[in-house]
N, C-alpha and C positions, 0 to 999 in steps of 0.2 A: 428281841432288843435289835437286832441288826434290822428288822422291818423300820423302829423305830429311827435307828440311825440313819438309813437310807433315806428316810420322809423329811428327817431336817436337814440334809443335804437337799436334796429335791425345793426346799423352801426358802434355803438359803440366797441362791440368786432370785428369788421372786419376791424375796421381801425388799432388795435392793431397789427393784423396780416398782415399788409399789404405786410411785407415783403417775405410773404407766398402763397399771395393770387392773381389769376390774375384775374384783374378789366376791363372789354368792355366795353364797352358804344356805343348801338345803337340808332343813331334819326335819323325818317323819319318826315319831313314835307311838306304837298302839298297844292295846291291852287285846286279846283276840282271848274267846270263848267259844270252842268248836269239839265237834262228837267225835272220836275216836269209833275202832270197831269194836271194843268193847268199854268202853267209858268216854267221859267226859275229858278236858284238858283245859288249862288258864298256862295262855302264853304271851311273855309280852316279846314284843320284837321291834322291829324298825329300820331305818335309812337315815342314815348320812351322807351329805356328798360338800365335795369343797370343789370350784368352778374359777379357774385364772383364765381370762378373756383380754389381752392387747387390746388397748383402744387408741395408741396416739398415730399408728401408721394408718393410712385408710387402704393405702394395696396391700398391706399385709396383716395375717390376722391369725395369729397364736391362741389356743385352748385347750386348755387340761382339766378334766374331770375327773375326780378320784372321788369312790363310794366303797361305804365302808356296811356293811349290812351282816347282823349275827343272824341273823335266820330269814328264811324265804318258806315262807308257810305252806305253796301252793304249788313248789316242786319244778316250779320254772327253771332253775337254776339252784337245784337244793343244794342245802348243805347244815349240818348243824354243828359247825365251828364257824367263828368268826370268821370274813373274810373280806381282803383289800382287792380291789380290783378299779383299773386306771382306766373308764370307758369310755374316756375320749382322752387323745392327743393328736393334736394336727396344728399344721399349719397352710392355711393358704393365701393364697398370695395371686397378684392380678399384673398380665403380664402385659404388653400391648398387643391387641387380637386373642388374647386366649386367657382363660384360669385354671390353674391348677391346684389339687388339695392333696397334700403327703401326711398319711400317718394312719392313726386309729378313729376312726367318722362311721356314721352313717351314713347310704345315699340313699335313697328314696328314690324308687320307682315303678312306673303305674300311680293308681290311686285308690285309696281306701286306708279305712283305718284301722277294721280290725283283718278285714279278708281281700287280699289284692293277691289277685290272681298276676299281675304286672310284675310284682314283687318278686323279680328271678335271681335279686341280689342276695337278700335274707331270705323269704320266704314265710308271705305275711299269710299262715293257711290251718295252722295248729286251731281248733277251738278251744282247746281246753288252755283256759290265760286265766291272770288276775285281774279281775274289772275294777280291784278298789285302787290300782294303779294309775298315775296318773298320769303314763306315759304307757297307753297298752302292746306299744309295738314299738321297742327301744334297742332293737340289739344292733352292735357296732363292730366293726374290724379293720383290721390296717389296711390299705388299701391306697392307690393311687389315679387320681382322674384329672381329665383334661378337660375342659370345659369352654366350645368355642363359639362364642356367640354370632347370628347370622341377623341378627335385627330385632324387632322391637318382640317379644314373645317365641323369641324360636333360637334353637342353642342343635350343635353336636357335641357329643361324650362321650368321650372314651374313659376304661376304667378297667384296672387289673389288680387282682388282688392274690397277695402269697398267700401259699398255704400256709393252715396255723402248724404247730408243733403235735406230735402225734404220740401218747401215750401207750409204754407200753411195760412189761414186765420187767424189762432192763432197763427201762427210763424212757430219757424224750428222745426222737428221732423225727430227723428235719425228712419231709414225704418229697420224694422225687417232684421234678418240672409239672408233668399231667396232670400233679394233683393244684395246679395253679389255676385262678379264675379269670380272663378274659373275655371282655365284649367294650360293646358300645350304643350309644342310645340317637332317635334323632328326637326335636320336639317344635310345634312350629302351630300358629294360632291362623283360621282358616274360615270363614263362613259362619262365625261364632262359635266353631268347636274347637277345640283343643286337640289334635294330633300326635302321638306319642307312640312309636316302636322301637325298639330291636334285638339286638342277641346279645347274649353271654356264654361263653364254653365256659359250664360249672365243672372245676374238678374237682370240687371237695366242700360238703355241704356244711352249713354256718349254723344253722337252727336243728332243733327236731322238727320232722316231717318234712325236711326241706329236699329236693331232688338232686341229683348228678347226671351232667350230659349236655348237648348242645336245650339252649334255653333261646328260641323265640317268644316277644311276643309285642302286641298291640293293645293301646289304651286312647280310649278317648272321653272326652270330657267336655257336657255342654251345660245349657238351660232350661227348662221347659218351666219356672217357678220355681220348683226348687231344683236345688241345683243335681245332677246327675252322672254318673260316673260308671265306664263300661271297661273291663278289661281282663283277657286268653290271655294265656300261653301254654306252652307243651313241651317236654324231656326227651331227648330222644338219645339214649347213652350209645357213648362206641362200644363197639366190641370188647376192648380190653377192659372196658369199666363194667360190662356185664363179667367177663370172666375173673377180677378181680371181686365182685360184689355181687354172688348169685342172690337173685331173688332180685334184681333191681328193675323195678318197672319198667315194661313198654311204651313208648308213646300213648297209646289209649289210655291208660290207668292215668299218667299222668295230665290228660290236659283238661283244664280247667277254666272255666271262667267264672267270674266276679261283678255284680251288678249294684250300684249304692247311690241312696237316692238321701240328701240333706238338707234341709230348712231351716232357718234360721228366721221366729217373729218375730217385731217385736212390741211389746202389748204397753201403753201407758209409760212409755220414753224410757223409764229406768226401768224395767222388767224383761227378760228376753226367756223366749221359746223355744227349745232345739228339738228336733226330731230327725231320726239319723234311722234306715235302716239298709241291711246289706247284706248279699247271698253269695254263697260260693257254691258253684256247681261241677261238678265230676259226670260229666256223661256217662262216662264207660265203666262207672262205679257200681255198689249196689243200692238200689232200689226197693229192695227189702229186709226186713229184719233179718239178718243171720245168727242175732243172739251167742255172738263170739264179742268178746271185750278186742277192742280196737279194731273194729271193721271201720276202715274204708268207706261211707255214704254218697248218693249221689246228689247230697243237698244238707245245707247249714244254714240256719238265717244269725241274723244278729241286730235285733229292733234294739233302741236307743231315744229316750225321754228325757230332758230334764229342762228344770228352771230355774233361773237366775234371777235374785235381784239385784236392785241399784246396788246397794250395801256389800253383794259380795256374797251372801248366802244364797245356797242350792241346793238341788234335791233332785236325785236323779233315781230314772231304774232302767235296769240294764240286762240283757241277758240274750246266750248263746241258746240256740234249739236245733238240736237235731230230731228232722223229723220220721224219718227210715224208721228210729228205733222209739220214736216216742219219748227223748230224753229232752232237759232242760236245765241251764245254770240261772239264775235269777237271782242281780245284787241291786238289792235298793239303797240308796246312799242320800247322807243328808251333811251337809257343812254349815256351819258358821261362822262369817269374818267378824271374829272376837278385834281386834287393835290389827293394825297395818299390817298385811306379811303374816299372819298368825290364825291359824284354823282349828275350830275343833268339828271334827268329824266323827261320822257315825256309816255302818256299813254293818248291812243281815245278806247273808246270801243263803240258798236254798237250791240241794239239788232235786230234781224229778227222774227218774227212770228206775229201770232192772238192774239187776247186779251186771249183769254184760251190756250194756249201755253205755254210751258214751259219756253219760253225767248218769247218774245214780245216789237215788236215795238212802241205801242201803246196799255195801260192797259184798258183806257175807262170805260166801265161800272164796268171792273172787279178790279180795283184799290182798295187796300185795305191799308189803309194810316197805320195800324200796321207795315206793313214788308216793302212797297214797298215803297222805296224811287226812286232811276233812271225812269223812264220813256223812254225807248229806248235809250240812248244818253249820256255820258258822258266823260267828259276832265281833264286829270288832270295831272299840271306838279308840280315840287317840288325836294328838295335834300335830300341824304340817306349821313349817316357821322357815319363811325365807328371808333372808336380810344380806 
C-alpha cells in the first residue's frame, strides 16, 4: 500500500505537466515452458515499463523510466517476488560549452553489443545473458557526467559514480569514499577512424563479472565494408583493494580484448539482413577445458544473424559460444508485427555442453537451485506492445 501511495505522489506532478511530457509504455507478456532439473515447468512472465520524457525545452531533458517485472527467469537479476525498479531518472542539460547529466542513467564507453572490453563503467563481459531481451546490456547507475564538445565528432567527458548502498545482516550501510568511481575519456575522428580512450578508477563493481581497480581502456572503430570495432582494457587493483577483497585478480587475469564486425545489407528495398560477430579474449586466462564450473576461459564468441521485412516481421538466430569447453547457448527467434507497435514473438533456446561447462545441456550434480532455472532448453511465446 505504501508503494502505491508513493507512486501516486510521483505521478501527480507528471499529470499536471502532461502537455510538456512524452509518455511511453512498453508491455511484454510471455508464456514460457522450460526444463528444470527434475521436471518441466510452465511459467508466465513479463515486464512493464513507463517512461516519462520532457519535450518542451531543447536545452534540458528529463527522463524517468519505471519498470515492474514479476519474474526474471534467466537469473541476471533473479527475484521470485514482484519488484519495482526505477531504471532511469536523470536530467541532462546543455550549458554554453558543455553538457551535464545527473541522475540514474547508462553511460556507454567503448564499442560492442554483447562483448565490449572498453565498457569499464558497467562491464559488458558476462557470457551468460538472456538473448530474448530487446536490450542485451541495459544496466544503469547513479552518476554525474560532464561532456565538453571539442568539434565535429570529438569531445572529452568526465564521470563520477557514487557507491551504492551495501546490504548486510545489520541493514543498509553507506560505503566509504574509496568505493567511489571516477574517470574520464576522449573521443575524436581522424582518417576515417574513430578513436576513443580513457581511464576509470573503479571503487565498486556494478554488475556480475565486473572488476575493481585502475581501469584504463582504448577503443577503435572503422569500416572495411562491414563496420569493425576493437576495444581493450585491464584492471590494476590497489593494495587496499587487494587487502579488502581477497582473491582480487591481478592485471594479467583482467586484460581483455574485444573485436566485432557488423554489416547491414538492404535487399529488395524493403528487407534487411543483419550480420554480427563479436569476440571476447582474455590472453592470460584458461585456454583449455578445466572441467570446473565458472571457469573464465580465454575466448568467447557471439554470432548473430537476423532478417527483417518491410512490414516489421523478423527472424533471428543468436548464440554465445565458449570454444574452450565446447559449450554454447543458441537462441532462435521470430516476431510478427500484427498492428502498429504490437508484436507476436516466439523464442527457442538450447544449451550445449557438459555439466561443468559455461553452458550445459544437463547440469546434473552441478545444479545450483539458487541461480539455475533453465536446464538445457526453453520455449517462449508472447506479446510486446509499445504505445
